Phi, psi and omega in degrees: 000136181216153178257131179241142177301141179252155176281348179274129182300136174073009183231142178246147176271134180249115180242154180245124178268108192286339181272006177288151183300324186252022178297142181241001179280138185278336177206169183298112182275165173292161178296132184251160181231125171276130183275100183296327179295318178296320180295320177299316179296321178299315179299318180295319180295318181289325176301323180294337180296332184274357180281142180302133179201153178299139180259137178286336179221070187291151175291157177294138181080185181296157176299131185290159175292143180080184184242013180291127170059043173283163180303149184303329185296340180235017188261154173297326178304312182297320181296314181297316183296315181286329180294319182270342182052040177251131177305121185283149169252126182238128180272182188282004173242005174094004175289148188249133180234123180238102186269138171259113189298159179238174177287341182236090183303333182275353181288152179301153183265140174251135186239145168241134186208184180176176183279148177271346186236020174234210178303129180281353188300318178302318181288326180289326174295317178296320178302317182294326176297312180295320177301315183296316179298316182288321180301328183259010177051044179283121178287139184243138174279336180236139174299133177251129186231139174265128180244123171256111185280136182277139169053057180277322195285336185075018183276336182249328181238153187281049173194137175267166176057036187297308184297314182288333177292319177293315180302319184279356181079016180270349180214130179290146183294325179296318178297319179295316180301327186274355175296143182246157179304151183255002192266025172101168185292334185296340177269357180080357179047061179289156178281164176302316182296319178297319180291324176298315179298314184296324182279343182087013184245027174272107181267184182228018178284112183256339180269123184292140179284132179274130180244140175271334179196153180222135180229143182214142171259126187242131173298144182230146176269013181304139178285350183275138182272056182219143170288138185235170178250127179267131176262354180168192178241151177278181177267152175205160181221135179250121180245143168250123187244137176240124178246132182227165174080164177052220173266081186297328181294315178295318181297314181296320180298317178292324178298319181295316179294321179294320179296321178299321178297323178303322180298335180275349181280346186237144182294136174053041182231167183201147170230128182218165179235129181245344181230133179218121182232129177214142180290148177276109181256014182085167187293337182249008183275173177237123181283128184254354177211131179226139176239138177211158178261154175226128176246119180249124177229148180200170181296337183212164184293327180299316179292322177300315179298319179296317179296323177299314179298319180295319177298316181301317181295317181291321180299321179297317179298314181297313183294324176300320180291333181259011181057035179238184178208151171277103185287323186205139172231118181248128174275108182282314178217146178221102188253127178279164176293156181219135177262138176279153181300137183300326181296318180289319178299318180294322179297317178292319179301314181297321179296318179295317182291331177286338185294313182234120179303139177088000180270136174238129178277142192311327186299334180279350179254299176201110183293140181266140174264355185259146174295138181091350171082040182295342185268008183287138180234163176295152185285353177090336180250017179086008181288153172283136184248126174271157186274147180226137180180203182264150175297135184260018179220193180263117182229143179292342179303334180297326182280329173294322178295319180292336176283351181095009179276127174305123190233133177233139182226133170254133179258137181238113181302132180298332183294342180283343180077182187291341181297332181295334182283000000 
């Protein structure tokens, strides 16, 4: 499948290359058009879902942190389901499957997907593809399915990639159900299963869906203003750190800044903090306990381990100066790097190169080992070169790849804005 520039303003032509390994069209279809205006409107409508508004069926207690398992009336799940008017399939961890039927029900399924509780852009791009196919009555040899993965971000529960991990058999459903909210006692720290029931998204699909291929468009923090090709995912580690004693607030703040500096010492690496909790001791009080998260990412596990050691050493020095101590460091998740199947990467590369004449994707010149594609070189013949490298974020595609599904990912820099989608 490839996108071609159209002569009509704001519209792209969608063509299907039938000799591609993962083509799903049964015969040469007419030239199709993705309606860019409709996609823009869709993005605006879904963005409005995240705005504060009275809920007709609010969850008990305050609205939870993050967007995992919100009530159907304001959820992306509800929007996708009603937009396609396809009976949804919901598994026992709340992931959403919307299938577009094919002429051959027994043929392997091809999936387009993305997270339900992070940036909605990957799913909205996939939604527009399915809309276009259905609007034009394109017959398919393979069932095409949109997958919305449940609880990817790790913002509400103490694990990322929850839905795809259960689907891939990397995490038992009972263990996933028993995880509790991380946002403090005021929410009652409900379990995943309780939140699934309350939100109305507890399904009963127990048999895992078999996929022949999986494709995802992933937002990227790359500084380069180019769409890229991912050859795999890097390694990362999620730590929960507790600092106590002395001026714990000052110590924890300095620890976070020092850890961020560690991320700059290594190529294509980063250290960041997404959760910070401290008790309110009043304007003149002294906080004696602080908890914060640390996310360490790098191209490989060896570098992640080295960065962890460097952070630990610096934190001890900082806390000694503040008469505090690092009481506890818990490794919540430790993910190794993963390479995508060469067949899927090649399919995506060919699609990108077919999109614009004269474009060469970096892997044919010099594949990059760094996130963001630092190793890309000119093609030697004056061709424009697109960047190739590792995904620089948390994506469910890593679990489809670990399940053995040929997986392809295109990265879209966030700095390009919604127009890039």
